[in-house]
C-alpha positions in Angstrom: 0.0 0.0 0.1 1.5 3.4 -1.2 1.5 6.2 1.6 -1.4 8.3 1.9 -3.8 5.5 0.1 -5.5 5.0 4.0 -6.4 1.6 5.4 -8.7 -0.2 2.8 -11.6 -2.6 3.3 -10.7 -5.5 1.0 -13.9 -7.9 -0.1 -13.3 -11.3 2.3 -10.6 -10.2 4.3 -13.0 -8.7 6.7 -16.2 -11.0 8.6 -17.9 -10.3 11.7 -19.4 -12.3 13.9 -19.6 -14.6 10.8 -22.2 -13.3 9.5 -20.1 -11.8 6.4 -22.1 -12.2 3.2 -20.5 -12.0 -0.3 -20.8 -9.1 -1.9 -21.5 -6.9 1.1 -18.6 -5.1 1.7 -15.6 -4.1 -1.0 -16.3 -1.1 -3.2 -19.5 -2.2 -5.1 -21.8 -3.0 -1.5 -20.0 0.7 -0.2 -20.9 2.4 -3.7 -24.7 0.7 -3.3 -25.1 2.0 0.2 -23.9 5.0 -0.2 -26.1 6.0 -3.1 -28.9 5.0 -1.5 -28.1 7.0 1.7 -26.8 10.2 0.0 -29.3 9.9 -3.3 -26.0 9.3 -5.5 -26.8 8.2 -9.1 -23.0 8.1 -10.0 -19.2 7.3 -9.0 -18.5 11.1 -9.9 -21.3 12.3 -7.3 -19.6 10.1 -5.0 -16.4 11.9 -5.8 -18.2 15.2 -5.2 -19.4 14.2 -1.7 -16.2 13.3 -0.8 -14.5 15.9 -2.0 -12.0 13.6 -3.8 -10.9 13.6 -7.6 -12.4 10.7 -9.4 -9.6 9.0 -10.4 -9.4 8.4 -6.5 -12.7 6.6 -6.6 -11.8 4.6 -9.6 -8.9 3.6 -8.0 -11.0 2.5 -4.9 -13.2 0.5 -7.4 -10.3 -1.5 -9.3 -9.0 -2.3 -5.8 -12.2 -3.6 -4.4 -12.2 -1.6 -1.3 -12.9 2.0 0.3 -10.9 4.0 2.9 -12.3 3.9 6.0 -12.2 7.8 6.0 -14.6 7.8 3.4 -17.3 5.3 5.2 -16.5 7.7 8.0 -17.4 10.9 5.7 -20.3 9.3 4.5 -21.9 8.7 8.0 -20.8 12.4 9.2 -22.7 13.4 5.8 -25.7 11.0 6.0 -26.7 10.5 9.3 -25.8 6.4 8.0 -25.0 3.7 10.2 -21.0 3.1 9.6 -21.0 -0.5 10.4 -24.4 -0.8 7.8 -22.1 1.3 4.8 -19.1 -1.0 5.6 -20.5 -4.2 5.7 -24.1 -3.8 4.7 -25.6 -4.6 7.9 -26.9 -2.6 11.3 -25.4 -2.9 14.9 -27.7 -4.0 17.2 -29.8 -1.0 18.2 -29.7 0.9 15.2 -32.8 2.5 14.2 -34.6 1.5 11.0 -37.0 3.8 9.0 -36.5 6.5 6.5 -36.3 9.2 9.1 -36.5 9.0 12.9 -35.5 11.5 15.4 -32.4 12.3 17.9 -33.0 12.7 21.7 -33.3 16.5 21.2 -36.1 15.9 18.4 -33.7 16.9 15.3 -34.6 14.5 12.3 -32.1 11.7 11.9 -32.6 9.8 8.3 -31.2 5.8 8.5 -29.9 4.1 5.4 -31.4 1.2 6.0 -34.7 2.8 4.4 -33.9 6.0 2.7 -35.2 5.3 -0.8 -37.9 8.1 -0.4 -35.5 10.8 1.7 -31.8 12.0 1.4 -30.1 13.7 4.5 -29.1 17.0 3.6 -26.5 18.2 6.1 -26.5 21.6 7.4 -23.4 23.1 8.1 -21.8 25.3 10.6 -21.3 28.4 8.4 -23.1 32.0 8.1 -23.9 33.6 4.5 -23.8 37.4 4.8 -26.8 39.0 2.8 -25.1 42.3 4.3 -22.1 43.2 4.1 -20.5 41.6 6.8 -18.3 38.6 7.7 -19.0 34.7 7.4 -18.3 32.1 9.9 -17.6 28.6 8.2 -16.4 25.6 9.5 -16.2 21.8 8.4 -18.5 20.2 11.1 -22.2 19.3 10.3 -24.5 20.9 12.7 -27.6 18.4 11.8 -29.5 16.6 8.7 -32.6 17.9 7.6 -34.7 15.0 5.5 -35.8 15.9 1.6 -37.9 13.9 -1.0 -35.0 12.6 -3.1 -37.2 13.0 -6.1 -37.5 16.8 -5.3 -33.7 17.3 -4.9 -32.6 15.6 -8.1 -35.6 17.7 -9.9 -33.3 20.6 -8.1 -29.8 19.6 -9.3 -27.3 17.3 -7.7 -28.2 16.0 -3.9 -25.1 14.9 -3.2 -23.6 18.5 -3.5 -26.3 19.8 -1.6 -25.7 22.1 2.0 -28.2 23.9 4.2 -26.4 27.3 5.5 -28.1 30.2 7.9 -28.6 33.7 6.1 -26.6 37.1 8.2 -28.5 40.2 7.2 -31.6 42.0 5.5 -29.8 43.1 1.7 -32.3 40.2 0.0 -35.7 40.6 2.0 -38.2 40.2 1.4 -37.2 37.3 -0.2 -34.8 35.8 2.1 -34.9 37.5 5.6 -32.5 37.3 8.4 -31.8 34.1 10.1 -33.4 31.9 7.1 -32.1 28.9 6.2 -31.4 28.3 2.5 -30.5 25.5 0.3 -27.6 25.7 -1.7 -26.3 23.4 -4.8 -22.8 23.5 -4.7 -23.0 21.6 -8.1 -24.6 24.5 -9.8 -22.1 27.5 -10.4 -23.1 28.5 -13.9 -24.9 31.7 -13.9 -28.6 31.8 -15.2 -30.8 34.9 -15.6 -32.6 35.9 -12.4 -30.6 33.0 -10.4 -29.8 33.7 -6.8 -26.3 32.4 -5.6 -24.2 32.0 -2.6 -20.9 33.7 -4.0 -17.4 34.4 -2.1 -16.2 37.9 -2.7 -12.4 38.0 -1.1 -13.3 37.4 2.4 -16.6 37.6 2.3 -19.8 35.0 1.3 -22.7 36.9 0.0 -26.2 35.5 -0.6 -27.3 37.8 -3.9 -29.0 37.8 -7.4 -26.2 37.5 -10.3 -26.9 39.2 -13.4 -24.2 38.8 -16.4 -23.7 42.0 -18.7 -21.2 42.4 -21.5 -17.6 42.5 -19.4 -19.4 42.3 -16.0 -21.4 40.5 -13.4 -23.5 42.8 -11.1 -24.4 41.2 -7.4 -27.8 42.9 -6.9 -29.7 42.8 -3.9 -33.9 42.6 -3.4 -33.3 45.3 -0.8 -33.3 48.5 -2.8 -31.2 50.1 0.2 -28.2 48.4 -1.1 -26.5 49.4 -4.4 -25.6 47.0 -6.9 -22.3 45.6 -6.8 -20.4 45.6 -10.3 -17.3 43.8 -10.9 -15.5 44.5 -14.0 -11.7 43.2 -15.5 -9.6 41.8 -12.6 -12.2 42.2 -10.2 -13.9 39.2 -11.8 -10.9 37.0 -10.7 -11.7 38.0 -6.8 -15.3 36.3 -7.2 -16.2 32.6 -6.3 -19.8 31.3 -7.3 -20.4 28.4 -4.4 -23.7 27.6 -5.8 -27.3 28.3 -6.6 -29.9 29.0 -4.1 -32.9 26.6 -4.5 -35.2 27.1 -1.4 -35.3 29.6 1.6 -37.1 27.8 4.9 -37.9 29.9 8.1 -39.3 29.9 11.0 -42.5 31.9 11.8 
């Protein structure tokens, strides 16, 4: 094993409690269960979910094994039991059902019966809809179940995250404290679309309009002037993803 490849789980190398079944471990079994848990439709989407290059997935398929870190990453992303992801069975006491609850009432999707729902992570980040800075972190706060058919109709479920909005520049459409669903797979700007964009050290939620030689960031709140980017300024802009849905508490 070359350095950096991580710990691989090989088919027929690990049996637990004599319950190992052919085809359950190894790459194909892992991919099938990860796809079910996360609503994936291709190995390219798996690579995007894991944040690795597609060649890494191809290599894992050829070796018929997956890095242990991948199992844990998909588990964190989807809420699926890692034992189920890795071996095709759940530990005693693991819950069944498409969506159950944590002890505090938060929704917890379960991979054993997730055909109808996909778990979208809410990440610990705050998108500025004003002119402020942002907090960001890789930790997932919790998961929210969405219907897989709805997510697939909107974009790439494996690339979707939920984030909180800070600021009032997009009122009345998007308000301070709203939670937005962002598809990080949709970075091509389309007319009238609302996007999360990174500009220098700030993340903004804006309507993005293309003009000859320019990109204009527009706010729904008329109190905020448009931000016009041209020339070298365009290099400072990073389109994070398209905003597909807004949720709020009344």
